[in-house]
Each structure stands twice: as C-alpha cells, then as structure tokens.
All heavy atoms as TSV, in Angstrom:
chain	resi	resn	atom	element	x	y	z
A	1	MET	N	N	14.805	4.959	-22.445
A	1	MET	CA	C	13.415	4.750	-22.107
A	1	MET	C	C	13.321	3.564	-21.152
A	1	MET	O	O	13.996	2.570	-21.309
A	1	MET	CB	C	12.621	4.487	-23.376
A	1	MET	CG	C	11.176	4.406	-23.140
A	1	MET	SD	S	10.342	4.419	-24.749
A	1	MET	CE	C	8.713	4.263	-24.212
A	2	VAL	N	N	12.451	3.664	-20.170
A	2	VAL	CA	C	12.302	2.633	-19.155
A	2	VAL	C	C	11.120	1.748	-19.514
A	2	VAL	O	O	10.021	2.239	-19.790
A	2	VAL	CB	C	12.080	3.272	-17.771
A	2	VAL	CG1	C	11.843	2.217	-16.736
A	2	VAL	CG2	C	13.264	4.131	-17.393
A	3	ASN	N	N	11.348	0.448	-19.503
A	3	ASN	CA	C	10.257	-0.498	-19.748
A	3	ASN	C	C	9.593	-0.841	-18.420
A	3	ASN	O	O	10.270	-1.141	-17.445
A	3	ASN	CB	C	10.785	-1.778	-20.396
A	3	ASN	CG	C	11.260	-1.536	-21.804
A	3	ASN	OD1	O	10.770	-0.635	-22.469
A	3	ASN	ND2	N	12.208	-2.323	-22.237
A	4	LEU	N	N	8.288	-0.812	-18.389
A	4	LEU	CA	C	7.540	-1.129	-17.185
A	4	LEU	C	C	6.772	-2.420	-17.430
A	4	LEU	O	O	5.768	-2.428	-18.129
A	4	LEU	CB	C	6.572	0.009	-16.836
A	4	LEU	CG	C	5.831	-0.118	-15.509
A	4	LEU	CD1	C	6.807	-0.051	-14.348
A	4	LEU	CD2	C	4.805	0.974	-15.377
A	5	ASN	N	N	7.286	-3.507	-16.866
A	5	ASN	CA	C	6.590	-4.783	-17.011
A	5	ASN	C	C	5.845	-5.091	-15.713
A	5	ASN	O	O	5.863	-4.304	-14.765
A	5	ASN	CB	C	7.571	-5.897	-17.396
A	5	ASN	CG	C	8.694	-6.054	-16.402
A	5	ASN	OD1	O	8.585	-5.623	-15.261
A	5	ASN	ND2	N	9.778	-6.657	-16.837
A	6	SER	N	N	5.205	-6.230	-15.648
A	6	SER	CA	C	4.381	-6.550	-14.483
A	6	SER	C	C	5.217	-6.732	-13.220
A	6	SER	O	O	4.773	-6.378	-12.131
A	6	SER	CB	C	3.544	-7.797	-14.745
A	6	SER	OG	O	4.367	-8.925	-14.927
A	7	ARG	N	N	6.425	-7.247	-13.362
A	7	ARG	CA	C	7.280	-7.448	-12.188
A	7	ARG	C	C	7.693	-6.105	-11.577
A	7	ARG	O	O	7.625	-5.918	-10.358
A	7	ARG	CB	C	8.511	-8.252	-12.549
A	7	ARG	CG	C	9.477	-8.406	-11.399
A	7	ARG	CD	C	10.649	-9.248	-11.782
A	7	ARG	NE	N	10.388	-10.571	-11.232
A	7	ARG	CZ	C	11.108	-11.616	-11.478
A	7	ARG	NH1	N	12.120	-11.549	-12.308
A	7	ARG	NH2	N	10.827	-12.764	-10.921
A	8	SER	N	N	8.112	-5.169	-12.406
A	8	SER	CA	C	8.521	-3.870	-11.881
A	8	SER	C	C	7.318	-3.068	-11.386
A	8	SER	O	O	7.427	-2.314	-10.419
A	8	SER	CB	C	9.322	-3.084	-12.910
A	8	SER	OG	O	8.607	-2.931	-14.092
A	9	ALA	N	N	6.170	-3.240	-12.010
A	9	ALA	CA	C	4.956	-2.570	-11.529
A	9	ALA	C	C	4.559	-3.112	-10.156
A	9	ALA	O	O	4.133	-2.348	-9.280
A	9	ALA	CB	C	3.818	-2.755	-12.519
A	10	ASN	N	N	4.715	-4.414	-9.949
A	10	ASN	CA	C	4.395	-5.011	-8.652
A	10	ASN	C	C	5.362	-4.501	-7.581
A	10	ASN	O	O	4.949	-4.195	-6.460
A	10	ASN	CB	C	4.446	-6.531	-8.748
A	10	ASN	CG	C	3.845	-7.193	-7.537
A	10	ASN	OD1	O	2.997	-6.630	-6.865
A	10	ASN	ND2	N	4.298	-8.397	-7.235
A	11	LYS	N	N	6.645	-4.383	-7.912
A	11	LYS	CA	C	7.619	-3.862	-6.955
A	11	LYS	C	C	7.300	-2.413	-6.603
A	11	LYS	O	O	7.405	-2.005	-5.447
A	11	LYS	CB	C	9.035	-3.966	-7.521
A	11	LYS	CG	C	9.588	-5.359	-7.504
A	11	LYS	CD	C	11.016	-5.380	-8.007
A	11	LYS	CE	C	11.555	-6.789	-8.041
A	11	LYS	NZ	N	12.950	-6.818	-8.514
A	12	LEU	N	N	6.913	-1.642	-7.602
A	12	LEU	CA	C	6.542	-0.249	-7.371
A	12	LEU	C	C	5.318	-0.158	-6.456
A	12	LEU	O	O	5.261	0.689	-5.564
A	12	LEU	CB	C	6.269	0.442	-8.700
A	12	LEU	CG	C	5.960	1.927	-8.645
A	12	LEU	CD1	C	7.133	2.701	-8.091
A	12	LEU	CD2	C	5.609	2.425	-10.034
A	13	SER	N	N	4.367	-1.042	-6.637
A	13	SER	CA	C	3.178	-1.081	-5.788
A	13	SER	C	C	3.545	-1.428	-4.344
A	13	SER	O	O	3.017	-0.830	-3.408
A	13	SER	CB	C	2.184	-2.101	-6.335
A	13	SER	OG	O	1.094	-2.235	-5.461
A	14	ILE	N	N	4.454	-2.374	-4.167
A	14	ILE	CA	C	4.894	-2.759	-2.821
A	14	ILE	C	C	5.593	-1.591	-2.137
A	14	ILE	O	O	5.313	-1.276	-0.969
A	14	ILE	CB	C	5.806	-4.000	-2.881
A	14	ILE	CG1	C	5.004	-5.222	-3.314
A	14	ILE	CG2	C	6.462	-4.257	-1.532
A	14	ILE	CD1	C	5.857	-6.437	-3.641
A	15	VAL	N	N	6.473	-0.930	-2.863
A	15	VAL	CA	C	7.209	0.205	-2.287
A	15	VAL	C	C	6.253	1.342	-1.928
A	15	VAL	O	O	6.367	1.939	-0.850
A	15	VAL	CB	C	8.311	0.686	-3.263
A	15	VAL	CG1	C	8.920	1.997	-2.801
A	15	VAL	CG2	C	9.391	-0.380	-3.389
A	16	SER	N	N	5.298	1.632	-2.772
A	16	SER	CA	C	4.363	2.715	-2.470
A	16	SER	C	C	3.472	2.361	-1.275
A	16	SER	O	O	3.143	3.234	-0.469
A	16	SER	CB	C	3.515	3.065	-3.687
A	16	SER	OG	O	2.631	2.032	-4.002
A	17	THR	N	N	3.130	1.090	-1.126
A	17	THR	CA	C	2.343	0.672	0.036
A	17	THR	C	C	3.167	0.787	1.312
A	17	THR	O	O	2.653	1.199	2.355
A	17	THR	CB	C	1.834	-0.771	-0.142
A	17	THR	OG1	O	1.115	-0.859	-1.367
A	17	THR	CG2	C	0.915	-1.177	0.990
A	18	LEU	N	N	4.457	0.450	1.244
A	18	LEU	CA	C	5.328	0.607	2.409
A	18	LEU	C	C	5.471	2.084	2.792
A	18	LEU	O	O	5.461	2.422	3.982
A	18	LEU	CB	C	6.707	0.011	2.121
A	18	LEU	CG	C	6.798	-1.505	2.131
A	18	LEU	CD1	C	8.173	-1.950	1.646
A	18	LEU	CD2	C	6.511	-2.050	3.513
A	19	ILE	N	N	5.568	2.950	1.810
A	19	ILE	CA	C	5.659	4.385	2.089
A	19	ILE	C	C	4.359	4.876	2.722
A	19	ILE	O	O	4.388	5.641	3.695
A	19	ILE	CB	C	5.997	5.165	0.810
A	19	ILE	CG1	C	7.428	4.845	0.381
A	19	ILE	CG2	C	5.808	6.670	1.013
A	19	ILE	CD1	C	7.795	5.366	-0.984
A	20	ASP	N	N	3.213	4.426	2.212
A	20	ASP	CA	C	1.919	4.777	2.822
A	20	ASP	C	C	1.851	4.296	4.265
A	20	ASP	O	O	1.320	4.979	5.138
A	20	ASP	CB	C	0.763	4.172	2.030
A	20	ASP	CG	C	0.362	4.999	0.834
A	20	ASP	OD1	O	0.798	6.157	0.740
A	20	ASP	OD2	O	-0.398	4.480	-0.006
A	21	SER	N	N	2.397	3.108	4.522
A	21	SER	CA	C	2.409	2.556	5.866
A	21	SER	C	C	3.247	3.423	6.801
A	21	SER	O	O	2.823	3.754	7.916
A	21	SER	CB	C	2.961	1.129	5.841
A	21	SER	OG	O	3.124	0.628	7.139
A	22	LEU	N	N	4.436	3.805	6.355
A	22	LEU	CA	C	5.293	4.667	7.176
A	22	LEU	C	C	4.636	6.008	7.458
A	22	LEU	O	O	4.709	6.525	8.581
A	22	LEU	CB	C	6.639	4.868	6.490
A	22	LEU	CG	C	7.550	3.650	6.415
A	22	LEU	CD1	C	8.767	3.950	5.567
A	22	LEU	CD2	C	7.952	3.210	7.803
A	23	LEU	N	N	3.992	6.570	6.454
A	23	LEU	CA	C	3.299	7.844	6.650
A	23	LEU	C	C	2.135	7.709	7.633
A	23	LEU	O	O	1.885	8.608	8.432
A	23	LEU	CB	C	2.806	8.392	5.313
A	23	LEU	CG	C	3.892	8.906	4.374
A	23	LEU	CD1	C	3.290	9.274	3.024
A	23	LEU	CD2	C	4.609	10.083	4.987
A	24	ALA	N	N	1.444	6.584	7.581
A	24	ALA	CA	C	0.333	6.363	8.516
A	24	ALA	C	C	0.854	6.289	9.955
A	24	ALA	O	O	0.253	6.861	10.871
A	24	ALA	CB	C	-0.414	5.083	8.156
A	25	PHE	N	N	1.983	5.600	10.153
A	25	PHE	CA	C	2.576	5.543	11.489
A	25	PHE	C	C	2.994	6.938	11.962
A	25	PHE	O	O	2.765	7.304	13.114
A	25	PHE	CB	C	3.780	4.602	11.519
A	25	PHE	CG	C	3.418	3.147	11.599
A	25	PHE	CD1	C	3.794	2.273	10.598
A	25	PHE	CD2	C	2.711	2.641	12.675
A	25	PHE	CE1	C	3.473	0.930	10.667
A	25	PHE	CE2	C	2.383	1.306	12.758
A	25	PHE	CZ	C	2.761	0.454	11.752
A	26	ARG	N	N	3.596	7.717	11.074
A	26	ARG	CA	C	4.053	9.065	11.446
A	26	ARG	C	C	2.880	9.990	11.763
A	26	ARG	O	O	3.015	10.918	12.551
A	26	ARG	CB	C	4.906	9.664	10.348
A	26	ARG	CG	C	6.287	9.040	10.279
A	26	ARG	CD	C	7.151	9.716	9.252
A	26	ARG	NE	N	7.263	11.148	9.431
A	26	ARG	CZ	C	8.247	11.776	10.068
A	26	ARG	NH1	N	9.210	11.067	10.594
A	26	ARG	NH2	N	8.277	13.080	10.152
A	27	ARG	N	N	1.735	9.749	11.137
A	27	ARG	CA	C	0.560	10.591	11.376
A	27	ARG	C	C	-0.242	10.131	12.584
A	27	ARG	O	O	-1.304	10.677	12.874
A	27	ARG	CB	C	-0.341	10.592	10.145
A	27	ARG	CG	C	0.270	11.325	8.997
A	27	ARG	CD	C	-0.631	11.314	7.792
A	27	ARG	NE	N	0.004	12.031	6.691
A	27	ARG	CZ	C	-0.078	11.668	5.430
A	27	ARG	NH1	N	-0.787	10.606	5.084
A	27	ARG	NH2	N	0.537	12.349	4.504
A	28	GLY	N	N	0.230	9.095	13.269
A	28	GLY	CA	C	-0.446	8.625	14.470
A	28	GLY	C	C	-1.599	7.689	14.192
A	28	GLY	O	O	-2.548	7.628	14.971
A	29	ARG	N	N	-1.537	6.953	13.090
A	29	ARG	CA	C	-2.576	5.981	12.749
A	29	ARG	C	C	-1.969	4.578	12.720
A	29	ARG	O	O	-1.699	4.022	11.655
A	29	ARG	CB	C	-3.166	6.305	11.380
A	29	ARG	CG	C	-3.843	7.638	11.323
A	29	ARG	CD	C	-4.374	7.885	9.930
A	29	ARG	NE	N	-5.061	9.160	9.871
A	29	ARG	CZ	C	-4.980	9.978	8.853
A	29	ARG	NH1	N	-4.261	9.664	7.800
A	29	ARG	NH2	N	-5.624	11.121	8.866
A	30	PRO	N	N	-1.746	3.996	13.908
A	30	PRO	CA	C	-1.054	2.694	13.947
A	30	PRO	C	C	-1.851	1.554	13.314
A	30	PRO	O	O	-1.256	0.657	12.709
A	30	PRO	CB	C	-0.810	2.447	15.434
A	30	PRO	CG	C	-1.792	3.312	16.138
A	30	PRO	CD	C	-2.040	4.484	15.251
A	31	LYS	N	N	-3.169	1.580	13.422
A	31	LYS	CA	C	-3.973	0.507	12.817
A	31	LYS	C	C	-3.869	0.541	11.295
A	31	LYS	O	O	-3.694	-0.498	10.657
A	31	LYS	CB	C	-5.434	0.625	13.244
A	31	LYS	CG	C	-5.661	0.306	14.704
A	31	LYS	CD	C	-7.111	0.463	15.073
A	31	LYS	CE	C	-7.314	0.273	16.560
A	31	LYS	NZ	N	-8.707	0.507	16.942
A	32	SER	N	N	-3.954	1.723	10.730
A	32	SER	CA	C	-3.809	1.861	9.278
A	32	SER	C	C	-2.403	1.458	8.844
A	32	SER	O	O	-2.225	0.808	7.814
A	32	SER	CB	C	-4.075	3.300	8.839
A	32	SER	OG	O	-5.407	3.652	9.085
A	33	GLY	N	N	-1.408	1.845	9.638
A	33	GLY	CA	C	-0.032	1.492	9.322
A	33	GLY	C	C	0.187	-0.006	9.314
A	33	GLY	O	O	0.844	-0.549	8.416
A	34	LEU	N	N	-0.367	-0.685	10.300
A	34	LEU	CA	C	-0.225	-2.142	10.355
A	34	LEU	C	C	-0.977	-2.822	9.221
A	34	LEU	O	O	-0.488	-3.790	8.633
A	34	LEU	CB	C	-0.725	-2.673	11.702
A	34	LEU	CG	C	0.197	-2.431	12.887
A	34	LEU	CD1	C	-0.483	-2.870	14.181
A	34	LEU	CD2	C	1.509	-3.157	12.703
A	35	LEU	N	N	-2.146	-2.311	8.906
A	35	LEU	CA	C	-2.926	-2.874	7.806
A	35	LEU	C	C	-2.183	-2.716	6.478
A	35	LEU	O	O	-2.101	-3.655	5.684
A	35	LEU	CB	C	-4.298	-2.205	7.739
A	35	LEU	CG	C	-5.316	-2.803	6.788
A	35	LEU	CD1	C	-5.634	-4.237	7.182
A	35	LEU	CD2	C	-6.585	-1.982	6.797
A	36	LEU	N	N	-1.604	-1.565	6.261
A	36	LEU	CA	C	-0.839	-1.322	5.035
A	36	LEU	C	C	0.445	-2.143	4.999
A	36	LEU	O	O	0.852	-2.627	3.944
A	36	LEU	CB	C	-0.528	0.166	4.900
A	36	LEU	CG	C	-1.701	1.038	4.505
A	36	LEU	CD1	C	-1.398	2.505	4.785
A	36	LEU	CD2	C	-2.055	0.827	3.053
A	37	LEU	N	N	1.074	-2.311	6.156
A	37	LEU	CA	C	2.289	-3.125	6.219
A	37	LEU	C	C	1.973	-4.582	5.889
A	37	LEU	O	O	2.702	-5.231	5.143
A	37	LEU	CB	C	2.905	-3.001	7.607
A	37	LEU	CG	C	4.306	-3.543	7.802
A	37	LEU	CD1	C	5.283	-2.803	6.913
A	37	LEU	CD2	C	4.704	-3.400	9.258
A	38	GLY	N	N	0.860	-5.082	6.406
A	38	GLY	CA	C	0.428	-6.439	6.072
A	38	GLY	C	C	0.080	-6.576	4.599
A	38	GLY	O	O	0.405	-7.584	3.959
A	39	ALA	N	N	-0.552	-5.557	4.049
A	39	ALA	CA	C	-0.896	-5.592	2.624
A	39	ALA	C	C	0.360	-5.570	1.762
A	39	ALA	O	O	0.418	-6.246	0.729
A	39	ALA	CB	C	-1.792	-4.411	2.277
A	40	ALA	N	N	1.373	-4.834	2.193
A	40	ALA	CA	C	2.632	-4.801	1.439
A	40	ALA	C	C	3.302	-6.175	1.470
A	40	ALA	O	O	3.862	-6.620	0.469
A	40	ALA	CB	C	3.565	-3.743	2.014
A	41	ALA	N	N	3.220	-6.844	2.608
A	41	ALA	CA	C	3.802	-8.178	2.710
A	41	ALA	C	C	3.060	-9.171	1.821
A	41	ALA	O	O	3.669	-10.054	1.217
A	41	ALA	CB	C	3.786	-8.651	4.162
A	42	LEU	N	N	1.753	-9.030	1.721
A	42	LEU	CA	C	0.955	-9.928	0.887
A	42	LEU	C	C	1.038	-9.597	-0.599
A	42	LEU	O	O	0.690	-10.422	-1.433
A	42	LEU	CB	C	-0.516	-9.881	1.318
A	42	LEU	CG	C	-0.876	-10.626	2.586
A	42	LEU	CD1	C	-2.338	-10.357	2.937
A	42	LEU	CD2	C	-0.636	-12.098	2.432
A	43	SER	N	N	1.502	-8.404	-0.909
A	43	SER	CA	C	1.529	-7.966	-2.308
A	43	SER	C	C	2.426	-8.818	-3.191
A	43	SER	O	O	2.226	-8.867	-4.399
A	43	SER	CB	C	1.986	-6.509	-2.405
A	43	SER	OG	O	0.959	-5.665	-1.989
A	44	SER	N	N	3.405	-9.481	-2.607
A	44	SER	CA	C	4.258	-10.328	-3.435
A	44	SER	C	C	3.500	-11.562	-3.921
A	44	SER	O	O	3.808	-12.119	-4.958
A	44	SER	CB	C	5.506	-10.743	-2.659
A	44	SER	OG	O	5.152	-11.504	-1.531
A	45	ARG	N	N	2.502	-11.980	-3.171
A	45	ARG	CA	C	1.694	-13.137	-3.559
A	45	ARG	C	C	0.390	-12.749	-4.248
A	45	ARG	O	O	-0.116	-13.463	-5.096
A	45	ARG	CB	C	1.376	-13.989	-2.343
A	45	ARG	CG	C	2.588	-14.547	-1.668
A	45	ARG	CD	C	2.250	-15.860	-1.034
A	45	ARG	NE	N	3.418	-16.398	-0.364
A	45	ARG	CZ	C	4.140	-17.374	-0.859
A	45	ARG	NH1	N	3.836	-17.894	-2.009
A	45	ARG	NH2	N	5.172	-17.832	-0.197
A	46	VAL	N	N	-0.190	-11.632	-3.840
A	46	VAL	CA	C	-1.457	-11.163	-4.405
A	46	VAL	C	C	-1.227	-9.766	-4.971
A	46	VAL	O	O	-1.335	-8.772	-4.243
A	46	VAL	CB	C	-2.569	-11.126	-3.332
A	46	VAL	CG1	C	-3.890	-10.714	-3.949
A	46	VAL	CG2	C	-2.689	-12.445	-2.607
A	47	PRO	N	N	-0.882	-9.673	-6.242
A	47	PRO	CA	C	-0.591	-8.357	-6.827
A	47	PRO	C	C	-1.794	-7.418	-6.750
A	47	PRO	O	O	-2.923	-7.807	-6.983
A	47	PRO	CB	C	-0.257	-8.671	-8.288
A	47	PRO	CG	C	0.070	-10.116	-8.315
A	47	PRO	CD	C	-0.709	-10.747	-7.204
A	48	GLY	N	N	-1.522	-6.184	-6.352
A	48	GLY	CA	C	-2.571	-5.178	-6.305
A	48	GLY	C	C	-3.282	-5.038	-4.981
A	48	GLY	O	O	-4.048	-4.101	-4.803
A	49	ILE	N	N	-3.022	-5.937	-4.035
A	49	ILE	CA	C	-3.749	-5.851	-2.763
A	49	ILE	C	C	-3.320	-4.621	-1.970
A	49	ILE	O	O	-4.135	-4.004	-1.293
A	49	ILE	CB	C	-3.605	-7.139	-1.927
A	49	ILE	CG1	C	-4.619	-7.134	-0.808
A	49	ILE	CG2	C	-2.214	-7.305	-1.397
A	49	ILE	CD1	C	-4.831	-8.456	-0.142
A	50	GLY	N	N	-2.063	-4.245	-2.089
A	50	GLY	CA	C	-1.591	-3.051	-1.390
A	50	GLY	C	C	-2.285	-1.802	-1.883
A	50	GLY	O	O	-2.705	-0.949	-1.096
A	51	THR	N	N	-2.414	-1.690	-3.168
A	51	THR	CA	C	-3.097	-0.546	-3.759
A	51	THR	C	C	-4.570	-0.538	-3.365
A	51	THR	O	O	-5.137	0.507	-3.032
A	51	THR	CB	C	-2.952	-0.574	-5.290
A	51	THR	OG1	O	-1.570	-0.661	-5.616
A	51	THR	CG2	C	-3.558	0.651	-5.918
A	52	ALA	N	N	-5.185	-1.712	-3.364
A	52	ALA	CA	C	-6.603	-1.809	-3.001
A	52	ALA	C	C	-6.827	-1.411	-1.544
A	52	ALA	O	O	-7.782	-0.683	-1.232
A	52	ALA	CB	C	-7.105	-3.226	-3.246
A	53	VAL	N	N	-5.952	-1.861	-0.650
A	53	VAL	CA	C	-6.090	-1.517	0.770
A	53	VAL	C	C	-5.870	-0.022	0.973
A	53	VAL	O	O	-6.596	0.625	1.731
A	53	VAL	CB	C	-5.111	-2.354	1.633
A	53	VAL	CG1	C	-5.042	-1.838	3.051
A	53	VAL	CG2	C	-5.523	-3.812	1.623
A	54	SER	N	N	-4.876	0.528	0.297
A	54	SER	CA	C	-4.605	1.956	0.407
A	54	SER	C	C	-5.810	2.780	-0.049
A	54	SER	O	O	-6.217	3.734	0.628
A	54	SER	CB	C	-3.378	2.309	-0.424
A	54	SER	OG	O	-3.090	3.672	-0.332
A	55	LEU	N	N	-6.385	2.413	-1.184
A	55	LEU	CA	C	-7.572	3.122	-1.669
A	55	LEU	C	C	-8.759	2.956	-0.722
A	55	LEU	O	O	-9.503	3.908	-0.473
A	55	LEU	CB	C	-7.937	2.631	-3.062
A	55	LEU	CG	C	-7.014	3.065	-4.185
A	55	LEU	CD1	C	-7.399	2.362	-5.483
A	55	LEU	CD2	C	-7.059	4.563	-4.358
A	56	ALA	N	N	-8.939	1.751	-0.190
A	56	ALA	CA	C	-10.052	1.505	0.735
A	56	ALA	C	C	-9.906	2.347	2.004
A	56	ALA	O	O	-10.900	2.892	2.507
A	56	ALA	CB	C	-10.126	0.024	1.084
A	57	LEU	N	N	-8.684	2.461	2.514
A	57	LEU	CA	C	-8.469	3.291	3.703
A	57	LEU	C	C	-8.749	4.760	3.416
A	57	LEU	O	O	-9.347	5.450	4.234
A	57	LEU	CB	C	-7.042	3.121	4.216
A	57	LEU	CG	C	-6.744	1.835	4.956
A	57	LEU	CD1	C	-5.244	1.708	5.231
A	57	LEU	CD2	C	-7.514	1.776	6.259
A	58	ARG	N	N	-8.336	5.228	2.251
A	58	ARG	CA	C	-8.599	6.626	1.899
A	58	ARG	C	C	-10.090	6.902	1.759
A	58	ARG	O	O	-10.598	7.930	2.204
A	58	ARG	CB	C	-7.880	6.993	0.604
A	58	ARG	CG	C	-6.384	7.065	0.769
A	58	ARG	CD	C	-5.704	7.225	-0.580
A	58	ARG	NE	N	-4.295	6.969	-0.473
A	58	ARG	CZ	C	-3.365	7.916	-0.499
A	58	ARG	NH1	N	-3.719	9.165	-0.626
A	58	ARG	NH2	N	-2.096	7.607	-0.398
A	59	ILE	N	N	-10.807	5.974	1.151
A	59	ILE	CA	C	-12.263	6.133	1.013
A	59	ILE	C	C	-12.947	6.093	2.365
A	59	ILE	O	O	-13.834	6.903	2.658
A	59	ILE	CB	C	-12.828	5.048	0.069
A	59	ILE	CG1	C	-12.360	5.301	-1.369
A	59	ILE	CG2	C	-14.345	4.996	0.139
A	59	ILE	CD1	C	-12.646	4.173	-2.325
A	60	ALA	N	N	-12.509	5.178	3.237
A	60	ALA	CA	C	-13.098	5.079	4.575
A	60	ALA	C	C	-12.863	6.360	5.380
A	60	ALA	O	O	-13.756	6.809	6.104
A	60	ALA	CB	C	-12.506	3.886	5.312
A	61	ARG	N	N	-11.688	6.956	5.245
A	61	ARG	CA	C	-11.408	8.209	5.954
A	61	ARG	C	C	-12.272	9.351	5.433
A	61	ARG	O	O	-12.716	10.208	6.200
A	61	ARG	CB	C	-9.936	8.587	5.798
A	61	ARG	CG	C	-9.094	7.961	6.853
A	61	ARG	CD	C	-7.676	8.521	6.834
A	61	ARG	NE	N	-6.789	7.380	6.808
A	61	ARG	CZ	C	-5.922	7.111	5.863
A	61	ARG	NH1	N	-5.774	7.924	4.843
A	61	ARG	NH2	N	-5.169	6.036	5.914
A	62	ARG	N	N	-12.526	9.362	4.135
A	62	ARG	CA	C	-13.376	10.421	3.553
A	62	ARG	C	C	-14.825	10.294	4.001
A	62	ARG	O	O	-15.530	11.289	4.139
A	62	ARG	CB	C	-13.322	10.381	2.043
A	62	ARG	CG	C	-11.989	10.786	1.510
A	62	ARG	CD	C	-12.188	11.778	0.416
A	62	ARG	NE	N	-10.882	12.071	-0.150
A	62	ARG	CZ	C	-10.456	13.305	-0.332
A	62	ARG	NH1	N	-11.237	14.310	-0.022
A	62	ARG	NH2	N	-9.278	13.522	-0.829
A	63	LEU	N	N	-15.290	9.055	4.192
A	63	LEU	CA	C	-16.686	8.835	4.562
A	63	LEU	C	C	-16.971	9.066	6.035
A	63	LEU	O	O	-18.134	9.132	6.433
A	63	LEU	CB	C	-17.101	7.417	4.152
A	63	LEU	CG	C	-17.127	7.153	2.651
A	63	LEU	CD1	C	-17.482	5.687	2.390
A	63	LEU	CD2	C	-18.103	8.069	1.950
A	64	ARG	N	N	-15.941	9.179	6.834
A	64	ARG	CA	C	-16.148	9.401	8.279
A	64	ARG	C	C	-16.607	10.788	8.572
A	64	ARG	O	O	-16.402	11.742	8.018
A	64	ARG	CB	C	-14.862	9.145	9.053
A	64	ARG	CG	C	-14.558	7.697	9.166
A	64	ARG	CD	C	-13.378	7.515	10.056
A	64	ARG	NE	N	-12.869	6.152	9.881
A	64	ARG	CZ	C	-11.797	5.718	10.452
A	64	ARG	NH1	N	-11.081	6.504	11.216
A	64	ARG	NH2	N	-11.403	4.509	10.266
C-alpha cells in the first residue's frame, strides 16, 4: 500500500502542472503553457498554486 503524505502530494501536483504545461505548448497555447510552467515553479513554495492555475485556465476557456 502506498502512503500519500503532503510532500508526495505536492510533488504529484507539480508533475501534473508540468504535464498540463507541456500539453498547452503542444496545443499551440504558449501563454497558457508559460503560465502553467511558472505555477509549477512556484508550487514548491506555494502548495496548490499549480492546481489552482490549471483549474482557472480551464474555467476561463469554458467561459469564452
């Protein structure tokens, strides 16, 4: 059984934000990619910011 503590959850959040960033670049959305890349870099200091930025971008795209 795998234990999920706050440190591993934060690493998982950073990795998922980096993957979202790469996908944004591949889909031709460089601004979103850069924003997500910056959020991934900040995630080590501010836990959850990557997830928040990713959700905000998805909501903004839906509202357009």
